[in-house]
C-alpha positions as CSV (number, residue, x, y, z in Angstrom):
1,M,112.8,100.9,75.4
2,K,112.6,101.1,79.2
3,I,110.5,104.3,78.9
4,Q,108.2,102.6,76.4
5,N,107.8,99.6,78.7
6,L,107.0,101.9,81.7
7,K,104.4,103.7,79.6
8,I,102.8,100.4,78.7
9,K,102.7,99.3,82.4
10,V,101.2,102.7,83.4
11,L,98.5,102.4,80.7
12,V,97.6,98.9,81.8
13,F,97.3,100.0,85.5
14,I,95.1,103.0,84.5
15,S,92.9,100.7,82.4
16,V,92.4,98.3,85.3
17,L,91.8,101.2,87.7
18,F,89.3,102.8,85.3
19,G,87.6,99.4,85.0
20,C,87.3,99.2,88.7
21,F,85.7,102.7,88.8
22,L,83.2,101.7,86.1
23,S,82.1,98.6,88.0
24,A,81.8,100.4,91.3
25,G,78.0,100.9,90.9
26,N,77.4,97.1,90.9
27,A,80.0,96.2,93.5
28,Y,79.2,94.5,96.7
29,A,80.4,96.2,99.9
30,M,83.7,94.6,100.9
31,H,86.2,94.7,103.7
32,I,84.2,95.7,106.8
33,S,81.4,97.8,105.6
34,E,80.5,101.3,106.8
35,G,78.4,101.4,109.9
36,I,78.7,97.8,110.9
37,L,80.9,98.4,113.9
38,P,79.7,100.6,116.8
39,W,81.6,103.8,117.2
40,N,83.6,102.7,120.3
41,W,84.9,99.6,118.5
42,A,85.6,101.5,115.4
43,A,87.6,104.1,117.4
44,L,89.5,101.4,119.2
45,W,90.8,99.9,116.0
46,F,92.0,103.4,114.9
47,V,93.9,103.7,118.1
48,V,95.4,100.2,117.7
49,A,96.4,100.9,114.1
50,A,97.9,104.3,114.7
51,P,101.4,103.3,116.1
52,F,101.8,100.8,113.2
53,M,101.0,103.5,110.7
54,A,103.3,106.0,112.4
55,Y,106.2,103.5,112.4
56,G,105.5,102.5,108.8
57,L,105.6,106.2,107.7
58,Y,108.9,106.6,109.6
59,R,110.4,103.6,107.9
60,L,109.2,104.8,104.5
61,K,110.8,108.2,105.0
62,K,114.0,106.7,106.2
63,L,114.4,104.3,103.4
64,S,113.3,106.8,100.8
65,D,115.9,109.3,102.0
66,A,118.6,106.7,101.7
67,D,117.5,105.5,98.3
68,L,115.5,107.7,95.9
69,S,114.4,104.6,93.9
70,F,112.6,103.1,96.9
71,K,109.5,105.3,96.6
72,P,108.6,104.1,93.0
73,L,108.8,100.5,94.2
74,V,106.5,101.3,97.1
75,G,104.1,103.0,94.6
76,L,104.2,99.9,92.4
77,M,103.4,97.6,95.3
78,A,100.6,100.0,96.4
79,A,99.1,99.5,92.9
80,V,99.5,95.7,93.2
81,V,97.8,95.6,96.6
82,F,95.0,97.9,95.4
83,I,94.2,95.8,92.3
84,I,94.5,92.4,94.0
85,S,92.3,93.5,97.0
86,C,89.7,94.9,94.6
87,M,88.1,91.6,93.6
88,P,85.1,91.0,95.9
89,I,83.3,87.7,96.5
90,P,80.2,88.4,98.6
91,V,79.7,86.6,101.9
92,P,76.2,87.7,102.9
93,T,76.1,85.8,106.2
94,A,79.2,87.7,107.4
95,G,78.1,91.2,106.3
96,T,81.2,91.6,104.2
97,C,83.1,90.0,101.3
98,S,86.0,87.7,100.7
99,H,88.8,88.8,98.5
100,P,92.6,88.3,98.0
101,C,94.7,90.8,99.9
102,G,98.1,91.2,98.4
103,T,99.7,92.0,101.7
104,G,101.7,88.8,101.7
105,I,103.9,89.9,98.8
106,S,104.1,93.5,100.0
107,G,105.1,92.4,103.4
108,I,107.9,90.2,102.0
109,L,109.2,92.9,99.6
110,L,108.7,96.1,101.6
111,G,108.7,94.9,105.2
112,P,105.5,94.7,107.3
113,A,105.5,98.3,108.6
114,I,105.6,99.9,105.1
115,S,103.3,97.2,103.8
116,T,100.8,98.4,106.4
117,V,100.9,101.9,105.0
118,V,100.5,100.5,101.5
119,A,97.4,98.6,102.5
120,A,96.0,101.7,104.3
121,V,96.3,103.7,101.1
122,A,94.6,101.0,99.1
123,L,91.8,100.7,101.7
124,L,91.3,104.5,101.8
125,I,91.0,104.8,98.0
126,Q,88.6,101.9,97.9
127,A,86.5,103.4,100.7
128,L,86.4,106.9,99.1
129,F,85.8,106.0,95.5
130,L,84.5,102.4,95.3
131,S,82.4,102.1,98.4
132,H,84.5,99.1,99.5
133,G,84.8,99.2,103.2
134,G,84.2,102.5,105.0
135,L,85.8,105.4,106.6
136,S,84.5,104.7,110.1
137,T,85.8,101.1,109.8
138,L,89.1,102.1,108.1
139,G,91.0,101.4,111.4
140,A,89.6,97.9,111.7
141,N,90.3,97.1,108.0
142,I,93.9,98.4,108.4
143,M,94.2,96.2,111.4
144,S,93.0,93.0,109.7
145,M,94.4,93.4,106.1
146,G,97.3,95.8,106.7
147,I,98.8,94.8,110.0
148,M,97.7,91.1,110.4
149,G,98.2,90.3,106.8
150,S,101.6,92.1,106.4
151,F,103.2,90.9,109.6
152,T,101.9,87.3,109.2
153,G,103.2,87.1,105.6
154,Y,106.5,88.6,106.5
155,L,107.1,86.5,109.6
156,T,106.0,83.3,107.9
157,F,108.4,84.0,105.0
158,R,111.3,84.9,107.2
159,G,110.7,82.0,109.5
160,L,110.7,79.4,106.7
161,R,113.8,80.9,105.1
162,V,115.6,80.5,108.4
163,F,114.9,76.8,108.1
164,K,116.2,76.8,104.5
165,A,112.8,76.6,102.7
166,N,113.1,77.6,99.1
167,L,111.6,80.8,97.8
168,G,108.6,79.1,96.2
169,I,107.5,77.3,99.4
170,A,108.2,80.2,101.7
171,G,106.3,82.6,99.3
172,F,103.4,80.2,99.0
173,M,103.0,79.8,102.8
174,A,103.5,83.5,103.4
175,G,100.7,84.4,101.0
176,L,98.4,81.7,102.3
177,F,98.8,82.6,106.0
178,A,98.7,86.3,105.3
179,D,95.3,85.8,103.6
180,W,93.9,83.5,106.3
181,A,95.2,85.7,109.1
182,T,93.3,88.7,107.6
183,Y,90.0,86.9,107.8
184,L,90.8,85.5,111.3
185,A,91.2,89.1,112.4
186,T,88.2,90.3,110.5
187,S,86.0,87.6,112.1
188,A,87.3,88.7,115.6
189,E,86.6,92.3,114.8
190,L,83.1,91.6,113.5
191,A,82.2,89.3,116.4
192,S,83.5,91.8,119.0
193,G,81.6,94.7,117.5
194,I,78.2,93.2,116.8
195,R,77.8,90.6,119.5
196,G,76.0,93.0,121.9
197,D,75.3,90.9,125.1
198,S,75.9,87.6,123.3
199,P,79.0,85.5,124.0
200,F,82.0,86.3,121.8
201,L,83.2,82.8,120.8
202,P,80.0,81.4,119.3
203,L,79.5,84.4,117.0
204,F,83.2,84.4,116.2
205,W,83.1,80.8,115.0
206,K,79.9,81.4,113.0
207,I,81.5,84.3,111.1
208,L,84.8,82.5,110.6
209,I,83.0,79.4,109.2
210,A,81.0,81.7,106.9
211,F,84.2,82.8,105.3
212,I,85.7,79.3,104.8
213,P,83.9,78.3,101.5
214,T,85.4,81.4,99.7
215,Q,88.5,82.1,101.7
216,L,89.9,78.6,101.8
217,P,90.5,78.5,98.0
218,L,91.3,82.2,97.8
219,G,94.1,81.7,100.4
220,I,95.5,78.9,98.3
221,L,95.3,81.0,95.2
222,E,97.0,83.9,96.9
223,G,99.7,81.6,98.2
224,A,100.4,80.5,94.6
225,M,100.3,84.1,93.4
226,T,102.8,85.2,96.0
227,A,105.1,82.3,95.3
228,G,104.9,83.1,91.6
229,M,105.8,86.7,92.1
230,V,108.8,86.0,94.4
231,V,110.2,83.3,92.1
232,L,109.7,85.5,89.0
233,L,111.6,88.3,90.6
234,Y,114.3,85.9,91.6
235,K,114.7,84.8,88.0
236,K,114.3,88.2,86.3
237,R,115.3,90.8,88.8
238,P,117.3,89.2,91.7
239,D,119.0,92.5,92.3
240,L,115.6,93.9,93.5
241,L,115.3,91.0,96.0
242,V,118.8,91.7,97.2
243,K,118.1,95.4,97.4
244,M,115.0,94.8,99.5
245,R,116.9,92.3,101.7
246,V,114.6,89.5,100.7
247,I,117.6,87.4,99.8
248,K,121.4,87.7,100.3
249,A,123.7,88.6,97.4
250,E,125.4,85.2,97.6
251,E,122.0,83.5,96.9
252,V,121.7,85.1,93.4
253,M,122.0,82.6,90.6
254,A,125.2,82.7,88.6
């Protein structure tokens, strides 16, 4: 029965992935598109992202060596992030797209460092095969979606849990802030790269405001989605939350 369920899940994922490939020809460029950032700014974001990626790979190896079942969970979360972040809503005035990110839930479950690696894999596949984002801007996209999204989601969740917020509220706020932090960082990256001799702040606010009509509701939607995933896992597989140190063993329902 377990094998059959796993096969069904794999088939569903392949079907969704295949659908994404079929629709790639009509897709709008999303994340920060290829060629938008000057080479010096593009290179800077690769340099900034590199230590986070290195630490994330180190954490992944360390936890995988300690527990062989950890890698399949990481693979599952990579699929979740890939699918969630593969839903573009064009924002022509910003030169990119709005979309959910999924790094809130991956940051909560895997920790922010490994979640950064997961986001980088999803971004790389999308850049190579779906023309979403670009290779030259991969460092900037990892910085905004992977690093900012993952760490903001993780820290928000942990901070609220310290103050005894329930899983639903903590998950909702983590997903919401992870999404909004991603677009705050994206606005800063775009404004820094394309401003030329113009002042940074006026352009930054223009880009950020351009995102608001789409990202405000999307952030709320992602918060609800993140809360739903955390609560569902708590009800159906609390052992996974304990294993990933999201909750303590004594918090598991009797």
